[in-house]
C-alpha positions in Angstrom: 0.0 0.0 0.0 2.8 2.4 0.9 4.6 1.6 -2.4 1.3 2.3 -4.3 1.0 5.7 -2.6 4.6 6.6 -3.4 4.1 5.5 -7.0 0.9 7.6 -7.3 2.7 10.6 -5.9 5.5 10.1 -8.3 3.1 9.8 -11.2 1.3 13.1 -10.2 4.6 14.9 -9.9 5.8 13.6 -13.2 2.6 14.7 -15.0 2.8 18.1 -13.3 6.4 18.5 -14.4 5.6 17.4 -18.0 2.6 19.8 -18.2 4.7 22.7 -16.9 7.5 22.0 -19.4 5.0 21.6 -22.3 3.4 25.0 -21.3 6.8 26.6 -20.9 7.8 25.4 -24.4 5.1 27.4 -26.2 7.6 30.0 -27.5 10.0 27.2 -28.4 7.2 25.4 -30.4 6.4 28.6 -32.2 10.0 29.2 -33.1 10.4 25.6 -34.2 7.4 26.0 -36.4 8.8 29.3 -37.7 5.2 30.8 -38.0 3.5 33.1 -35.6 -0.3 32.7 -35.8 -2.1 35.9 -34.8 -5.9 36.3 -34.5 -6.9 39.6 -36.1 -10.3 41.4 -36.8 -11.7 41.3 -40.3 -14.8 43.4 -39.7 -13.6 46.2 -37.6 -12.1 49.0 -39.6 -9.8 50.8 -39.1 -8.3 48.0 -36.8 -8.9 45.2 -39.3 -10.9 44.9 -42.5 -10.8 43.1 -45.9 -9.8 45.0 -49.0 -11.4 44.5 -52.5 -8.6 42.1 -53.3 -9.4 40.1 -50.2 -6.3 41.2 -48.2 -6.5 42.1 -44.5 -5.5 45.6 -43.6 -5.7 47.9 -40.5 -4.0 48.9 -37.3 -4.1 45.5 -35.7 -2.7 43.9 -38.9 0.2 46.4 -38.9 0.9 45.6 -35.2 0.8 41.9 -35.9 3.3 42.4 -38.7 5.5 44.4 -36.5 5.6 41.8 -33.7 6.2 38.8 -36.1 9.1 40.8 -37.8 10.6 41.6 -34.5 10.5 37.9 -33.5 12.0 36.8 -36.8 9.0 34.7 -37.7 6.7 34.3 -40.6 3.2 35.8 -39.9 0.0 33.8 -40.3 -3.1 36.0 -39.9 -6.1 34.2 -38.5 -9.4 36.2 -39.0 -11.7 36.2 -36.0 -14.8 38.0 -34.7 -15.2 39.6 -31.3 -17.1 36.6 -30.0 -14.5 33.9 -30.8 -11.1 35.7 -30.5 -10.5 34.4 -27.0 -11.7 30.9 -27.8 -9.2 30.8 -30.7 -6.4 31.3 -28.1 -7.9 28.7 -25.7 -8.2 26.1 -28.5 -4.7 26.8 -29.8 -5.9 28.0 -33.2 -3.9 31.2 -32.6 -0.7 32.0 -30.6 -1.7 35.7 -30.0 -4.8 37.8 -30.4 -4.3 41.3 -31.7 -8.0 42.1 -32.1 -9.0 45.3 -30.2 -8.9 43.4 -27.0 -9.6 45.5 -23.9 -8.4 44.3 -20.5 -10.8 43.7 -17.6 -10.9 41.5 -14.5 -13.1 38.8 -16.1 -10.8 38.4 -19.1 -7.7 38.4 -16.9 -9.1 35.2 -15.3 -8.6 33.3 -18.6 -5.9 35.0 -20.6 -2.9 37.3 -20.1 -2.4 40.8 -21.6 0.7 42.6 -23.0 1.4 46.3 -22.4 -1.1 48.5 -24.4 -0.4 49.3 -28.0 -3.3 51.6 -29.0 -6.0 53.9 -27.5 -9.6 52.7 -27.7 -12.6 54.4 -26.1 -15.9 52.7 -25.7 -19.0 54.9 -26.1 -22.7 54.9 -26.8 -23.8 56.5 -30.1 -27.1 57.4 -31.7 -29.0 60.0 -33.7 -29.3 63.6 -32.5 -33.0 63.4 -31.7 -32.4 60.7 -29.0 -31.3 62.3 -25.7 -29.0 60.0 -23.7 -26.3 61.3 -21.3 -25.8 58.2 -19.2 -26.9 54.6 -18.5 -30.1 55.6 -16.8 -31.3 57.2 -20.1 -31.1 53.8 -21.9 -34.4 52.9 -20.2 -36.9 51.7 -22.9 -34.2 52.1 -25.6 -32.9 49.4 -28.0 -29.1 49.2 -28.1 -27.0 47.1 -30.4 -23.6 45.6 -29.5 -21.2 43.1 -31.0 -21.5 39.9 -28.8 -18.7 39.3 -26.3 -17.2 42.8 -26.6 -16.3 45.0 -23.7 -19.3 47.2 -24.6 -21.5 44.2 -24.3 -20.2 43.4 -20.8 -20.4 47.0 -19.6 -23.9 47.8 -20.9 -25.2 44.5 -19.6 -24.0 45.5 -16.2 -25.1 49.2 -16.2 -28.2 49.5 -18.5 -31.6 49.5 -16.8 -33.7 46.3 -16.9 -36.2 48.1 -19.3 -33.4 48.6 -21.9 -33.2 46.0 -24.7 -29.7 45.0 -25.7 -29.5 43.2 -29.0 -26.3 41.2 -29.6 -24.8 40.6 -33.0 -22.1 38.1 -34.0 -19.9 40.8 -35.4 -19.7 44.5 -36.0 -21.0 44.3 -39.5 -24.2 42.8 -38.1 -24.5 45.6 -35.5 -23.8 48.3 -38.1 -26.4 46.9 -40.5 -28.9 46.7 -37.6 -28.4 50.4 -36.8 -28.6 51.5 -40.5 -31.8 49.6 -41.0 -33.4 51.0 -37.8 -33.5 47.7 -35.9 -31.7 49.3 -33.0 -31.8 53.0 -31.9 -28.4 53.2 -30.4 -25.1 51.3 -30.5 -22.4 50.6 -27.9 -19.1 50.4 -29.7 -15.6 51.8 -30.1 -15.2 55.4 -31.1 -13.6 54.5 -34.4 -16.5 52.2 -35.4 -18.7 55.3 -35.2 -16.4 57.0 -37.7 -17.3 54.2 -40.2 -21.0 54.6 -39.4 -20.7 58.4 -40.0 -19.3 57.6 -43.5 -22.3 55.4 -44.2 -24.8 58.0 -42.9 -23.3 61.4 -43.9 -26.7 63.1 -43.6 -27.5 61.8 -40.2 -24.2 61.1 -38.5 -24.5 59.2 -35.2 -23.5 61.4 -32.2 -21.6 60.2 -29.1 -23.9 60.1 -26.2 -21.5 59.2 -23.4 -18.2 57.4 -22.9 -18.7 54.0 -21.3 -15.0 53.8 -20.4 -11.6 55.1 -21.7 -9.6 52.0 -22.7 -6.7 50.7 -24.7 -6.0 47.7 -26.9 -3.7 44.9 -25.7 -2.2 41.7 -27.2 -3.9 38.7 -25.7 -2.2 35.3 -25.1 -2.6 32.3 -22.9 -1.7 32.6 -19.2 1.6 31.4 -17.8 3.7 32.0 -20.9 6.4 34.4 -19.6 8.8 33.8 -22.5 6.3 34.6 -25.1 5.0 37.5 -23.1 8.5 38.9 -22.8 9.0 38.7 -26.6 5.7 40.5 -27.3 6.4 43.3 -24.8 10.0 43.7 -26.0 8.7 44.2 -29.6 6.1 46.8 -28.4 8.6 48.6 -26.2 11.1 48.9 -29.0 8.3 50.1 -31.4 7.3 52.7 -28.8 10.9 54.0 -28.3 11.5 54.2 -32.1 8.1 55.9 -32.6 7.1 53.1 -35.1 4.0 52.3 -33.0 3.0 56.0 -32.9 3.3 56.1 -36.7 1.0 53.1 -37.0 -1.6 54.6 -34.6 -1.4 58.0 -36.4 -1.9 56.3 -39.8 -5.1 54.5 -38.9 -6.7 56.6 -36.1 -5.5 60.1 -37.0 -4.3 60.6 -33.4 -0.9 60.1 -31.8 -0.2 57.3 -29.3 -1.1 58.9 -26.0 2.0 60.0 -24.1 1.1 57.9 -21.0 0.7 54.8 -23.2 3.9 55.6 -25.2 5.8 55.5 -21.9 4.1 52.4 -20.5 6.6 49.5 -20.7 6.1 46.1 -19.1 
């Protein structure tokens, strides 16, 4: 019996050691493969969208290219939606997620985050004739969001029970719903509102209130310090060289905020 217990204890320790080593080898596996798989948006201009010749372009795509180049790896872009980007990490379909990910306590329970690489404010938008200055004013209103986004989480927590929150699988679905009048308001990133304004020049959606000031982070699985260090090193170098500021300026028409530019981890 004593021998059996010792054997069981040895087996548990061996499995734990193997699991730890396998997890710690994530970066080594990527380097051996020679390809860095990065989940990116395909429906969220200017962070990620598809061109007429079916190529991905946008701020997140440029940041993905920057990190892969810094790591000396070939880049494989993996198109995702807001709803499945974290799942792609968890199921090992992607090594990193550069897909307008905001950081919050719930997400930090399941994945890890790099230092920030881009500003991103979340707000409620709607037509001029609808008066909304805060969550309480959403009572009786119909609000559209992309499922699983930070805006979805925040509005679910703060909107009155009489508000109707309609969730769409991606931002294109949410935008279409707003354009067709299925929803009165949308909760989304400020830069999605720019795209909406281009589609509705005669009735541009106005910002009602800021849900929260935020930033974009690279997401990866927890307990991968080597991979995290590589990602943060690439971002730090790009901040110091102003390469990241140039990317943000190119796509968002604003500079990288000074506080964010000096935030190194």
